[in-house]
Every structure is written in structure tokens, then in C-alpha cells.
C-alpha positions in Angstrom: 134.3 63.4 113.0 135.3 59.8 112.1 138.3 59.6 109.9 137.8 57.5 106.8 140.8 55.3 105.9 139.7 54.9 102.2 141.6 51.6 101.7 141.2 49.0 99.0 138.5 46.4 99.5 141.2 43.7 99.7 143.4 45.6 102.1 144.6 43.2 104.8 143.6 44.7 108.2 145.8 43.3 111.0 144.3 45.5 113.7 141.2 47.6 113.7 142.0 49.9 116.6 144.5 51.4 116.2 144.2 50.8 112.5 147.0 48.7 111.0 147.3 46.7 107.8 148.8 46.4 104.4 148.3 45.1 100.8 147.8 41.4 100.2 150.8 39.7 98.4 148.7 39.4 95.2 148.6 43.3 95.0 151.9 44.2 96.7 153.9 44.1 93.5 151.1 45.2 91.1 152.5 48.7 90.7 156.0 50.0 91.4 154.5 53.0 93.2 151.9 51.7 95.7 148.5 53.5 95.4 147.5 55.3 98.6 144.6 52.9 99.0 147.0 50.0 99.3 150.0 51.6 101.1 150.6 49.9 104.4 149.6 51.5 107.7 151.4 51.3 111.0 149.7 53.2 113.8 150.3 53.0 117.6 147.2 55.1 118.5 144.1 56.7 117.0 144.7 58.9 114.0 144.6 62.5 115.3 142.3 65.1 113.7 144.5 68.1 112.8 143.3 71.4 111.3 145.8 72.3 108.6 145.0 76.0 108.9 145.9 76.1 112.6 148.8 73.7 112.3 152.3 74.8 113.4 155.6 72.9 113.3 158.0 73.7 116.2 161.8 73.4 115.7 163.6 73.8 119.0 166.4 72.4 121.2 170.0 72.9 120.4 169.4 75.6 117.7 170.3 79.3 117.5 167.0 80.3 115.9 163.9 78.3 117.1 161.2 78.2 114.5 157.4 77.9 114.5 156.2 77.4 111.0 152.7 77.1 109.4 152.3 75.0 106.3 152.1 78.2 104.3 155.4 79.4 105.7 157.0 76.0 104.9 155.8 76.4 101.3 157.0 80.0 101.0 160.4 79.8 102.7 161.8 76.5 101.4 162.1 74.9 97.9 159.8 72.0 97.0 161.5 68.6 96.6 160.2 65.2 95.4 161.4 61.7 96.1 160.2 58.1 95.4 161.0 56.0 98.5 160.1 52.7 100.0 159.1 52.5 103.7 159.1 49.2 105.6 158.0 48.5 109.2 160.6 47.0 111.4 158.1 44.3 112.3 157.5 43.2 108.7 157.5 39.3 108.3 157.0 38.9 112.0 154.7 35.9 111.5 157.7 33.8 110.4 159.5 34.7 113.7 156.3 33.8 115.6 156.5 30.3 114.0 159.9 29.8 115.6 158.7 30.9 119.1 155.8 32.9 120.6 156.0 36.7 120.4 153.1 37.9 122.5 151.7 41.4 122.4 153.0 42.3 118.9 151.2 42.6 115.6 151.3 39.4 113.4 152.6 41.0 110.3 153.1 38.9 107.2 155.1 40.4 104.4 152.7 43.3 103.7 154.2 46.0 105.9 156.2 47.6 103.1 155.2 50.0 100.3 156.6 52.6 97.9 155.2 56.1 97.3 156.2 59.3 95.5 156.6 61.9 98.3 156.7 65.7 98.0 157.6 68.4 100.5 160.7 70.2 101.8 164.0 68.9 102.8 164.5 68.6 106.5 168.1 69.8 105.9 166.8 73.1 104.6 164.6 73.7 107.6 167.4 72.8 110.0 169.7 75.2 108.3 167.2 78.0 108.9 167.2 77.0 112.6 171.0 77.0 112.8 172.0 73.9 114.8 174.4 74.4 117.6 177.6 72.3 117.9 176.0 70.2 120.7 173.3 68.9 118.3 174.0 65.3 117.4 170.4 63.9 117.0 167.1 65.1 115.6 164.1 64.0 117.6 160.6 63.9 116.1 157.4 64.1 118.2 153.9 63.4 116.8 150.4 64.8 117.5 148.8 61.4 118.2 148.2 60.2 121.8 149.8 56.9 122.7 149.4 55.3 126.0 152.0 52.9 127.5 152.3 51.9 131.2 149.9 54.6 132.4 151.5 57.5 130.5 150.0 59.3 127.5 152.4 60.9 125.0 152.9 61.5 121.3 154.7 58.9 119.2 158.4 59.8 118.7 161.8 58.8 117.7 165.1 60.3 116.4 167.7 60.0 113.7 171.4 61.1 113.8 171.9 64.7 112.7 174.1 63.4 109.8 171.1 61.5 108.4 168.7 64.4 109.0 171.0 66.6 106.8 171.0 64.1 104.0 169.2 65.3 100.8 166.8 62.3 100.8 165.1 63.1 104.1 161.9 65.0 103.6 159.1 66.8 105.5 156.3 65.6 103.3 152.8 67.0 102.8 152.0 65.1 99.6 151.8 61.4 98.7 151.5 60.2 95.2 150.4 63.6 93.9 147.7 64.1 96.5 147.5 65.8 99.8 148.9 63.6 102.5 146.0 61.4 103.8 145.2 61.5 107.6 146.2 58.0 108.3 149.6 58.6 106.6 150.5 61.6 108.6 148.6 64.7 107.4 149.3 67.5 107.5 153.1 66.8 107.7 155.3 63.8 108.2 158.9 62.8 108.1 160.1 60.5 105.4 163.5 58.9 106.3 164.4 56.5 103.5 166.6 53.5 104.3 165.6 53.5 107.9 162.8 51.5 109.7 159.4 53.0 109.1 159.1 54.1 112.8 161.6 56.9 112.2 159.4 58.4 109.4 157.2 59.9 112.1 153.7 61.0 111.1 151.6 64.0 112.3 154.8 66.0 113.1 154.3 68.4 116.0 157.9 69.1 117.0 161.5 68.6 115.8 164.1 68.9 118.6 167.8 69.0 118.1 169.7 67.4 121.0 172.9 65.8 122.1 171.5 62.3 122.7 168.9 60.1 120.9 165.2 60.6 121.7 164.0 59.4 125.2 160.6 58.7 123.7 159.3 55.2 124.6 159.3 54.2 121.0 163.0 55.0 120.6 164.3 54.2 124.1 162.4 50.9 124.5 160.0 49.7 121.9 162.1 49.7 118.8 165.2 47.9 120.1 166.8 44.7 119.0 167.9 42.0 121.5 169.6 38.6 121.2 167.5 35.4 121.2 168.1 34.7 124.9 166.5 37.9 126.0 162.8 37.8 126.9 160.2 40.3 128.2 160.9 38.8 131.6 164.7 39.4 131.8 165.1 42.4 129.4 167.4 45.2 130.2 166.2 48.0 127.9 169.5 49.9 128.0 171.3 46.9 126.4 169.1 46.7 123.3 170.3 48.1 119.9 168.4 51.1 118.7 167.0 50.3 115.3 167.9 52.5 112.4 169.0 51.3 109.0 167.1 48.4 107.4 168.9 45.2 106.3 168.7 43.7 102.8 165.5 41.8 102.3 163.4 40.0 99.7 159.7 39.1 99.5 158.1 36.5 97.2 154.8 37.8 95.8 154.1 34.9 93.4 153.4 32.1 93.7 151.3 32.3 96.8 151.8 30.1 99.8 150.2 26.7 99.5 149.4 27.2 95.8 148.8 24.1 93.7 150.8 24.4 90.5 151.6 22.4 87.4 155.0 20.8 87.7 157.7 22.1 85.4 158.5 25.8 84.9 157.2 28.2 87.5 157.6 31.9 87.2 158.5 33.5 90.5 158.1 37.3 91.2 158.9 39.5 94.1 160.5 42.6 95.5 163.8 43.2 97.2 165.0 46.1 99.3 168.4 47.3 100.7 168.6 49.7 103.6 170.9 52.6 104.5 171.5 53.8 100.9 172.7 50.5 99.6 171.3 49.0 96.4 169.9 45.6 95.5 172.5 44.1 93.2 171.4 40.5 92.9 168.5 38.1 93.7 168.9 34.3 93.7 166.0 31.8 93.3 165.8 28.2 94.3 163.2 25.5 93.8 164.7 22.9 96.1 164.7 24.8 99.4 168.1 26.4 98.8 170.3 23.6 97.7 170.8 25.0 94.2 170.3 28.5 93.0 169.6 30.4 89.7 169.9 34.2 89.3 166.6 36.2 88.9 166.1 39.0 86.4 166.1 42.4 88.0 163.9 45.3 86.8 165.4 48.7 86.4 167.2 50.2 89.4 165.3 53.3 90.5 167.9 54.3 93.1 168.9 53.3 96.6 165.7 54.4 98.3 163.2 52.2 96.5 162.5 48.5 96.3 163.6 46.6 93.2 161.3 44.2 91.3 162.7 40.7 90.4 161.3 37.7 88.5 162.7 34.4 87.2 161.8 30.9 86.1 162.5 27.9 88.3 161.9 24.2 87.6 159.6 22.5 90.1 159.1 18.7 90.2 156.0 17.0 91.5 155.3 17.0 95.2 155.5 19.5 98.0 158.2 22.0 97.1 159.7 25.2 98.5 160.6 28.2 96.4 163.2 30.4 98.0 164.6 33.9 97.2 167.6 35.7 98.7 168.9 39.2 97.9 172.4 40.7 97.9 173.1 44.4 98.3 175.9 46.7 97.1 177.9 46.0 100.3 177.9 42.2 99.4 175.5 41.5 102.3 172.9 38.8 101.9 170.1 37.3 104.0 170.4 34.7 106.7 169.0 31.3 105.9 166.4 30.7 108.7 164.2 33.0 110.9 165.6 31.2 113.9 168.9 32.9 113.3 167.3 36.4 113.8 164.5 35.6 116.3 164.0 38.2 119.0 161.2 38.7 121.5 160.0 41.8 119.8 159.9 40.3 116.4 161.9 42.9 114.5 164.1 42.9 111.4 163.3 39.5 110.0 165.3 39.3 106.8 165.7 35.5 106.5 165.4 33.9 103.1 161.9 34.4 101.6 160.2 31.0 101.3 157.0 29.9 99.7 155.8 26.3 100.0 153.7 24.9 97.1 152.3 21.7 95.8 153.3 20.7 92.3 151.2 18.1 90.3 
């Protein structure tokens, strides 16, 4: 059976196999909650075909009571929870880093690898409490049912989060997305939703949850999703020296105007979204129409909590000629964004949160 992805006709496909893509900027901010047909997709292998009736979730490792749960048992034993949360790929805005220096072998993401959904399922903390973690448990590792292949080895995608985060009330094992059964490409029948962390930790098609003393040894935790300084390359990398990615940094995306738009000079209305990772909130967004020399505060829409993006909009004055509109966000820890992508360039192309810039022509 061929899995149908049921995406919007304007969905921007970055890779056909495995399937990867996201909403165009013109639709990214159309709704606060992203429709399933527009929600971005990050896959590292083909979408697995899973029979929900036969599905079982294993919880093992440093626990006193290992569990093997069907979906029906999850529904029967644990209370249902709901949460609206934004997920963002660690590689979002990689194209801007590629403009600084080549990043071979990685997906050329624009700003589309971020979306918000209303999730429903059970709290991971409730399931772990039933398994009774042992004192040695410090990390919670997820393993997926897909089949990735790297360097001649086949294995399920995986990653881990600290036990303290796993026990937080916002972390879900979700089987519903926007009021519907979880679609196959978004992790059916069950996925993790880890708000505030890079999307790679919200592992889809969950097969196993293992409590352990150290972080996951899965390739996508131990090597792939690590951050290195600019002088490190694929040729001289020491994987053990990279920083394991977890919490997302504060970030902003300009959704309007579009890059290279031709506009009438005068007042231009800029719109976008801003996000803050790790449970922090977006507190301010600044706009500039002269490349960042002078700033004006944007208007912020209602704050829906620390786990979702925040819409912003504002008017800037643009004189005739080639101009650059810029946005930068501030979070509740008084952290803001670096000015240039060159300041955060790394050979994997992760965690670009430089100022959002859109170049336009004003007449």
C-alpha cells in the first residue's frame, strides 16, 4: 500500500524520498493552528506502515515495571490530555547558512520547517510513573518504527530527552493531531510531542521508550543532531565534542512581505511569527526597514503560552530603492537573536536564529 501524504497543493516539497517539506511563507501564518495539510514534514526514511490493532508500545530499561501497551490500554489506563504546541526542525532556515558557506548533504530548508498543532494523547509522565523509574534513570530514549540507513547500518530513528523534561506536564504521547487521528506521515499511531525542543526529539512512530543513565546512542542523537563551532567541518569533526541539541533558541520569521517583492514606497505592513524555546515566552519583536540601523516595536498578538509561536505585525516606512526589512525577537530571559547567519554557521546547518531579513524593491 502506498501511503498518501494528503498535503496542500502549494505544499513546498524539499525532498520526495524520503518525503520532506513545509508550507510556503504565504500560508505559514494563515492560521494560528496549522492545518494538517500544511504542517511541515521531516522524515529520515520512508513512512512505515503500522497496523494500529497490532501496535504495542514497549517501556523498558531502568524501570521496576516494564510495560507493553496497546493503544486501547493507553486510552483505558491513562487520562487524556490536550496541548497546543509549535514544533520546529533544527535545520529550519538552513538556506541562509548555505549562503554563507556550502553545507553539502543537508536539506535546503527555507523558513517553512515550523508549524503549530493541537495535540491530544496521554502525558509521558503518567506512563513513566506506571513503569516506576529506577534511581539510575536520567534520560528517556525514544526509538521509532521507521527504517533509516546510515553508513551501512539499518535502524529506527531515535533520540532522547532528560528525565526531568520527560516528566514535565507538557510532554505528550500523542495519537491525535488537530482533532483527527494522527496521520501516517506525522507519526501514526503514536508519537512523542516535546514542546520547546528541536523537532527531532518529538520522535514519530514510537516503538520503544527506554529509561537509561546516559543519552541515547542512536545515530541521530549521538552524531547527526549535534552543534559544532564554525571551524569544524565534516573532514575534521570529532563527534564526541559536539553539543547535543535540545532546547530551541528564540527565533523570528517574516512571512510578509515576500522576498524580492516590488512594493510601493511609504508604509509597509510586515507580518511574521516568533518562537522561544525551553519554556520561555516571546516578549518583544522589533522591526527595521533600513537593515537594522533603526528599530520600531511590532505589535504582538495574544500570548497562547510558552509552547506556541506568537504572531506579530507592524508598520515600517520604506523609501524608494532596494531595501531590507528586518525582524528580531526577544524572549522572557532577555535573549535575542544574533545579527548575521555567519555568526551561527556550522557545517550541519542547525539552529539558525539570525535576524529575519527580507529584501524588497520599493518604487
